[in-house]
C-alpha positions in Angstrom: 113.4 93.6 155.7 110.4 95.3 157.3 108.2 92.4 158.4 106.0 93.0 161.4 105.5 90.4 164.1 102.6 88.1 163.3 103.2 88.4 159.5 105.0 85.7 157.5 108.7 86.1 158.3 111.7 85.6 155.9 113.1 82.6 157.8 115.6 80.3 156.3 114.3 77.1 154.8 113.7 74.4 157.3 116.6 71.9 157.3 117.0 68.9 159.6 120.8 69.4 159.8 123.2 69.9 162.6 124.4 73.4 163.3 127.9 74.4 162.2 130.7 72.8 164.2 132.1 75.0 166.9 135.7 75.0 168.2 136.8 76.1 171.6 138.3 79.6 172.2 141.9 80.2 172.4 143.4 81.3 175.7 145.8 84.2 175.7 149.0 84.4 177.8 147.1 86.5 180.3 144.6 83.7 180.8 141.8 85.4 178.9 139.8 83.6 176.3 139.8 85.0 172.7 138.0 84.2 169.5 139.9 82.1 166.9 140.9 83.5 163.6 138.2 81.6 161.7 135.4 83.3 163.7 134.1 80.1 165.2 132.1 80.3 168.4 134.3 81.8 171.1 132.1 80.8 174.0 132.1 77.1 173.4 133.5 76.7 177.0 132.4 78.6 180.1 135.6 79.3 182.0 135.2 79.0 185.8 138.3 81.1 186.5 137.1 84.5 187.4 140.2 86.2 185.7 139.5 84.6 182.4 137.8 87.2 180.3 136.7 86.8 176.7 138.9 88.8 174.4 139.3 89.5 170.7 136.6 90.0 168.1 134.3 87.4 169.6 131.2 88.9 167.8 132.5 87.8 164.4 131.1 84.3 164.7 127.6 85.8 164.3 126.9 85.8 160.5 125.5 89.4 160.5 128.6 90.7 162.4 131.3 88.7 160.5 132.6 91.8 158.7 132.2 94.2 161.6 135.6 95.6 162.8 136.4 96.5 166.4 135.9 100.2 166.0 132.5 99.7 164.6 131.4 97.2 167.2 132.6 99.5 170.0 130.5 102.4 168.7 127.5 102.8 171.0 125.5 104.3 168.1 126.1 101.2 166.0 125.0 99.0 168.9 121.8 101.0 169.3 121.0 101.1 165.6 121.5 97.3 165.2 119.7 96.2 168.3 117.4 93.2 167.7 113.8 94.4 168.2 111.9 91.8 166.1 112.1 88.1 165.7 112.7 88.4 161.9 115.7 90.7 162.7 117.1 88.0 165.0 116.6 85.3 162.3 118.4 87.5 159.8 121.3 88.2 162.1 121.8 84.5 163.0 121.6 83.3 159.4 121.7 79.5 159.2 122.8 78.9 162.8 119.4 77.8 163.9 116.3 76.0 162.4 113.0 77.8 161.8 111.4 76.0 164.7 113.4 78.0 167.2 112.2 81.3 165.8 108.6 80.2 165.8 109.1 79.3 169.5 110.4 82.8 170.1 107.6 84.5 168.2 105.0 82.5 170.2 106.8 83.4 173.4 106.8 87.1 172.5 103.0 87.0 172.0 102.6 86.2 175.7 105.4 88.3 177.1 104.8 91.6 179.0 108.2 93.0 177.9 109.0 94.1 174.4 112.1 92.8 172.5 115.4 94.7 172.4 118.7 92.9 172.5 122.1 94.5 171.8 124.5 93.0 169.3 126.9 92.6 172.2 124.5 90.2 174.0 123.6 88.5 170.8 127.3 87.7 170.4 127.6 86.3 173.9 124.7 83.7 173.5 125.8 80.2 172.7 123.6 79.5 169.7 124.7 75.9 169.6 122.3 75.3 172.5 120.1 78.3 172.9 117.5 76.5 174.9 119.9 76.1 177.9 121.9 79.3 177.4 121.8 81.5 180.5 121.9 84.8 178.5 119.2 83.8 176.0 116.9 83.0 179.0 117.2 86.5 180.3 116.2 88.4 177.1 114.4 86.0 174.7 111.2 84.3 175.8 110.3 80.8 174.4 106.7 79.6 174.4 107.9 76.1 175.1 109.4 77.2 178.4 106.7 79.6 179.7 104.7 78.6 182.7 101.4 79.8 184.1 101.8 82.7 186.5 101.5 82.2 190.2 98.0 83.4 191.4 99.7 86.1 193.5 101.7 87.6 190.6 100.7 91.0 189.3 102.0 94.1 187.6 103.7 96.5 189.9 104.1 93.8 192.5 106.3 96.1 194.6 103.5 98.8 194.7 105.8 101.5 193.4 102.9 103.6 192.1 101.2 103.3 195.5 104.3 104.9 197.1 104.7 107.6 194.5 103.6 111.0 195.8 104.3 112.5 192.4 104.6 110.7 189.0 107.9 108.8 188.7 109.2 109.4 192.3 108.9 106.4 194.7 109.3 107.5 198.4 109.2 104.3 200.5 112.1 104.4 202.9 112.3 107.4 205.3 115.5 109.0 203.8 115.6 107.5 200.2 113.6 108.1 197.0 113.7 106.4 193.7 113.6 108.9 190.8 112.3 107.2 187.6 113.7 109.5 185.0 112.6 107.6 181.9 111.0 104.3 180.7 113.5 103.2 178.0 116.5 100.9 178.2 119.3 99.7 175.8 118.1 96.1 176.3 114.8 94.8 177.8 115.1 92.1 180.4 112.2 89.6 180.5 112.2 89.6 184.3 112.0 93.4 184.8 110.1 94.3 188.0 109.0 97.5 186.2 107.4 95.8 183.2 104.3 97.8 184.1 106.1 100.9 182.8 109.3 100.1 181.0 109.5 99.6 177.2 106.9 100.0 174.5 103.4 98.6 174.9 103.1 94.8 174.1 100.2 92.7 173.0 97.4 93.2 175.5 99.6 95.3 177.8 99.2 99.1 177.9 101.9 100.5 180.1 102.2 103.4 182.5 104.7 105.5 180.6 107.2 107.8 182.3 108.8 109.8 179.5 112.0 111.8 180.0 110.3 115.2 180.4 111.9 118.0 182.3 108.5 119.3 183.4 107.8 116.0 185.2 111.3 115.9 186.6 110.9 119.4 188.1 107.8 118.3 190.1 109.9 115.4 191.5 112.8 117.8 192.3 110.4 120.1 194.1 109.1 117.2 196.2 112.7 116.3 197.1 113.5 119.9 198.1 110.4 120.0 200.3 111.3 116.8 202.2 114.5 117.4 204.1 114.7 113.8 205.4 115.6 112.7 201.8 119.4 112.2 201.7 119.7 109.3 199.1 118.3 109.5 195.6 118.4 106.6 193.0 118.2 107.8 189.4 116.7 105.0 187.4 113.9 104.2 185.1 114.4 102.7 182.5 118.1 103.1 182.2 120.2 106.3 182.5 122.1 104.9 179.4 119.2 106.4 177.4 119.6 109.9 178.8 121.6 112.5 176.9 124.8 113.8 178.4 123.2 117.2 179.2 120.3 115.4 180.9 122.8 113.5 183.1 124.4 116.8 184.0 121.0 118.5 184.7 119.7 115.8 186.9 123.0 115.3 188.8 123.7 118.9 189.4 120.1 119.7 190.3 120.3 117.1 193.0 123.7 118.2 194.2 122.3 121.7 194.6 119.8 120.4 197.2 121.6 120.8 200.5 120.1 117.7 202.3 120.8 115.3 199.4 124.0 113.5 200.3 124.1 110.5 198.1 122.9 109.6 194.6 123.1 106.5 192.5 122.8 106.4 188.7 121.4 103.0 187.7 122.4 101.5 184.3 122.5 97.9 183.0 124.8 99.2 180.2 127.9 97.8 181.8 126.4 94.3 181.3 124.6 94.7 178.0 126.3 97.7 176.2 129.6 98.5 177.8 130.9 100.3 174.7 128.7 103.2 175.9 131.5 104.0 178.4 134.2 103.7 175.7 132.8 105.6 172.8 130.4 108.2 174.2 132.9 110.6 175.7 130.5 113.4 176.2 128.2 111.2 178.3 131.0 109.7 180.4 132.5 113.1 181.0 129.1 114.4 182.1 128.7 111.6 184.6 132.3 111.9 185.8 131.9 115.7 186.3 128.8 115.2 188.4 130.7 112.6 190.5 133.8 114.8 190.9 131.7 117.9 191.8 129.9 115.7 194.4 133.2 114.6 195.9 134.2 118.2 196.3 130.9 118.9 198.1 131.4 115.9 200.3 128.6 114.0 198.6 128.6 110.5 197.1 127.8 109.8 193.4 128.0 106.2 192.3 126.9 103.9 189.5 124.7 100.9 190.1 124.6 98.2 187.4 123.1 94.8 186.9 125.3 91.9 185.7 123.6 88.5 186.2 126.1 86.0 184.7 129.9 85.7 184.5 129.8 85.5 180.7 128.5 89.0 180.5 131.9 90.3 181.7 134.4 90.5 178.8 137.4 92.5 178.0 135.0 95.3 176.8 133.4 95.3 180.2 136.8 95.6 181.9 137.8 98.5 179.7 134.5 100.2 180.6 134.8 99.7 184.3 138.4 100.8 184.3 137.5 104.1 182.7 134.9 104.8 185.3 137.2 103.6 188.1 139.9 105.9 186.7 137.4 108.8 187.0 136.9 108.0 190.6 133.4 106.6 190.1 132.4 103.6 192.3 130.4 100.9 190.7 128.1 98.4 192.5 126.2 95.4 191.1 122.7 94.2 191.8 121.5 91.0 190.2 118.4 88.8 190.3 118.6 85.1 191.1 117.3 83.4 188.0 116.4 79.8 187.4 118.7 78.2 184.8 120.9 81.4 184.7 122.7 81.8 188.0 120.9 79.7 190.5 124.0 77.7 191.1 126.7 78.4 193.8 129.6 77.8 191.4 128.2 80.3 188.9 127.4 82.9 191.6 130.8 82.5 193.2 132.5 83.1 189.8 130.3 86.1 189.2 131.1 87.7 192.5 134.8 87.2 192.1 134.8 88.3 188.5 132.9 91.5 189.3 135.4 92.3 192.0 138.3 91.6 189.6 136.9 94.3 187.2 136.4 96.8 190.1 132.7 96.3 190.6 131.4 95.7 194.1 128.8 93.0 194.4 125.9 94.6 196.4 122.6 92.7 196.1 121.3 89.4 194.9 117.5 89.7 194.6 114.9 87.0 195.0 113.0 87.2 191.7 110.0 89.5 192.0 106.4 88.3 191.5 106.0 89.8 188.0 104.0 88.3 185.1 105.3 86.2 182.2 108.5 84.9 183.7 107.5 82.1 186.2 110.0 79.8 184.4 112.8 82.1 185.8 111.7 82.2 189.5 113.3 80.2 192.2 112.1 79.2 195.6 113.2 81.0 198.8 114.6 77.7 200.0 116.9 77.6 196.9 118.1 81.1 197.6 118.8 80.3 201.3 120.9 77.3 200.3 122.9 79.2 197.6 123.6 82.1 199.9 125.3 79.8 202.4 127.6 78.5 199.6 128.5 81.9 198.4 129.2 83.5 201.7 132.8 83.1 202.7 134.1 82.5 199.2 135.7 86.0 199.2 136.0 89.0 201.4 132.9 90.1 203.2 132.8 93.6 201.6 132.7 91.9 198.2 130.0 89.5 199.2 126.5 90.5 198.1 123.5 90.6 200.5 120.7 88.2 199.3 117.4 90.0 199.6 113.7 89.8 199.0 112.1 93.0 197.8 108.9 92.4 199.7 105.8 92.3 197.5 103.4 95.0 198.5 106.0 97.6 199.1 107.9 96.3 202.1 111.3 97.1 200.5 114.5 95.0 200.7 114.6 92.4 203.4 117.4 89.9 204.1 116.3 86.5 202.8 117.0 85.0 206.2 114.8 87.5 208.1 111.5 85.9 207.4 109.1 85.5 210.4 107.6 82.3 209.0 108.3 80.1 205.9 106.0 77.3 205.0 107.9 75.1 202.5 104.7 73.1 201.7 102.6 76.1 200.6 105.6 78.2 199.7 104.4 81.2 201.6 107.0 83.3 203.5 106.2 86.2 205.8 108.3 89.3 206.3 108.0 92.5 208.3 109.5 95.9 207.5 109.1 98.1 210.6 110.8 101.2 209.0 108.3 101.1 206.1 105.1 100.1 208.0 105.4 99.0 211.6 102.0 97.2 211.5 102.1 95.5 208.1 103.4 92.0 207.1 104.6 91.2 203.6 104.3 87.9 201.7 106.5 86.1 199.2 105.3 83.0 197.3 107.5 80.2 195.9 106.8 78.9 192.4 104.1 76.3 192.7 106.0 73.7 190.7 108.7 73.7 193.5 106.2 72.7 196.1 105.4 69.2 197.3 102.2 67.5 196.1 100.1 68.9 199.0 101.1 72.5 198.3 100.4 72.1 194.5 97.0 70.6 195.3 96.0 73.5 197.6 97.1 76.2 195.1 95.0 74.4 192.4 91.9 75.2 194.5 91.2 79.0 194.5 89.2 78.6 197.7 92.4 77.6 199.5 94.5 80.6 198.6 93.2 83.0 201.3 93.3 80.2 203.9 97.0 79.4 203.2 97.8 83.1 203.5 96.0 83.4 206.8 97.7 80.3 208.1 101.1 81.8 207.3 100.4 85.2 208.8 99.0 83.6 212.0 102.0 81.3 212.2 104.2 84.4 212.2 102.2 85.7 215.1 100.2 88.4 213.3 96.7 89.2 212.4 95.9 88.6 208.7 94.4 92.1 208.6 97.9 93.4 208.9 98.6 92.8 205.2 99.9 96.1 203.7 97.6 98.7 202.1 96.8 98.1 198.5 97.7 94.4 198.7 95.3 92.0 197.0 92.0 93.6 197.9 90.1 90.7 196.6 92.1 88.2 198.6 91.9 90.4 201.7 88.1 90.4 201.6 88.2 86.6 201.6 90.6 86.2 204.5 89.0 84.1 207.3 88.0 86.2 210.4 90.2 85.4 213.5 
């Protein structure tokens, strides 16, 4: 059915009945969970054991996928063609699993969301639709108006100032020897919390994005800049998601960078391992292209790796393991970066399980990010204090080389800073102060806790716009710096109102 958002949607008739009963999954002899033969919900229980991976045809408890065999479900073309891109498509896929009120909540949430909707059948199948309001995967990809909170006053598009650090379109040069090459602006799935919501995905209601299409002419300008700057040794190829590049484009980008003598390391960034792992099982041409770049790099003494983004242990299934084993067998190293998300993974038990499960499937945990100050997802942000406490619980649970570093990607373009490295942290106002000497020796960078996490005094002060600049100045001074040292491009209106020392 082709029904546009905002128009009457073909929802099921409202019924005040309980959802279908759900039985627990069966555990195989290997300790892995598998769907039952009757296609009931295979994720009724969340296994803490990091070796227990969901197996079998788990997707068949979704009404729309009940007749989908394994070969079809593992076809990356089928996954892409059946991605959920509208609320009415989600309602059709789920059938009578949920009442109409839920879909109305989603539609109202989408009207206020900066990111467009796109969820793979794989992820749809891993959401526990018995209780979607508390499900950690639903929270990442599907906004609900009933959960949305007002943005923090310091939130803004491009909070990391990537465009300010882009000497040419789509190339961010912030660190001395590293550049971020944004090859495209499309992904197989759109995350609500994307730091690049200013660019990634299609335009949404009221948001016209800065698009970076996959155009060789634009790429060549970026390559020429890299050639001219011999200090650049490390290039991240991202976007968007390299999943959406063709095999020949992977080869062109990879080999062009390998041909630049001073480029020693490159990272291909894709969330597909978490949201569409069948890409690595059914798109042989694409995988062979990536593997050939990595193998050529190895012969040249250069490093070519994959960086992915798994946020929750449930995203790792037998399909994920098959995908990572294929890359591992090709000699491709995989590292994981995730974001600390409220109600998703802001729990030491969940993060410990995630870290160990990633390691179990040959993925090295690399970073856990403090949630960036981006619009529309305040309900997912945690406080810095929460992150500091969780990091202490995670560290020491496994080997150090498999323990991620917890970082703040400093708003204003300061880059990644260890969460513990703040120069000042006021837990009443929620303002933390960081420095990044290798980015800008004279600047300070600020992070802001969600207001609802603050004590009454902090909430009262943020409710008064005249207090905002004062709180910022207090924090910067407490860290021993002049408020004028805020980075270029940061909050010009706030800077003008900063009290004079």
